[in-house]
N, C-alpha and C positions, 0 to 999 in steps of 0.2 A: 640725451639729445637725439629729435626727432629724423627720422631721410624723408627725404625732400623726395616728392609726391613724385611715379613715373611715370613717362606716358602709359601706359597700362592704366593708371587708375584716373591720369582723366579721359580718356575712353568711357573709360565704365560710368564717365558722371556725366556726360554728355549723353552715352548712349540713349537713357532713359526721354529725356526730351526728343533726340533722334528718333524715336520707337514709333513713341508717341503723336508726333509732327508726321508720321509715315501713313500707321495707321488712319488719323485723320483727313491726311488726303485721300487714301482711298476709299475711305466710306462717303469723299466730296465725289469722290469719282464716280462712285457705284449711284449714286443718290442721281447723279446727273445723265449720269446714261439709260436711269431705267424713265427719268424724267425725258428724255431725246425718244423713248423708246412708245415713250405712252404718248407723245408729241406727233409723231408720224404715225401712226393707228391713223385706218382711212374710217369714212364713218359710209361717205360714200353718199350722202346728202349733197343737194344743190343749193349754191348760196346766192342770194338776188345778187352781188359785185360779180359771182362769176357769170352767171346768166347775162345782165348786162355787157361783163365787160369783151363777151365772147358769141354777142349777141349776132353779131355778119358770116360766120363762120360756122352756127346753130343753121343757121337759114342758110348756105349756101349745101352744108353737107348735108343734111337732116332733114329740111324740109319745114315751110313756114307753122303747118302743122304743127312740129314739131314742138318749137320754137312757143309760141300760144300754148301748148300744155303744160311748158315748164314756167310759163305768165302767170296763169292761172294757177298756180301751185305755190306761187311767190304771194298772190295779191291774197290767197285762200288761208297761208300758215301752213300750209300742209307740206309737212316730212318726204319728201318723194326724193324716191334714188335719177339721174337721169336717163338712166336704158327705164324706167318705166316712163320715164315721159314719152321717150320716142317711139317705144315700143306696146302704147299702150292704146286698145281696141278704136 
């Protein structure tokens, strides 16, 4: 007659799928964290949406000339930073 399966055998049978799931979740977490870090990298290049959305603030704080330089960079499709538009000669 066979002995009944004890709790330790049930734990061993369930341990492998549990560990596989645990490792898969850790890998997913690692990938998600790397994607968030990559997404948070600051490029520094101005976009049309930002210039148009904050046009009043740009004119008030940095002057019309800086705003026009930003608009010129957008029209010419030049990749530039906001600081290079503001502090251009």
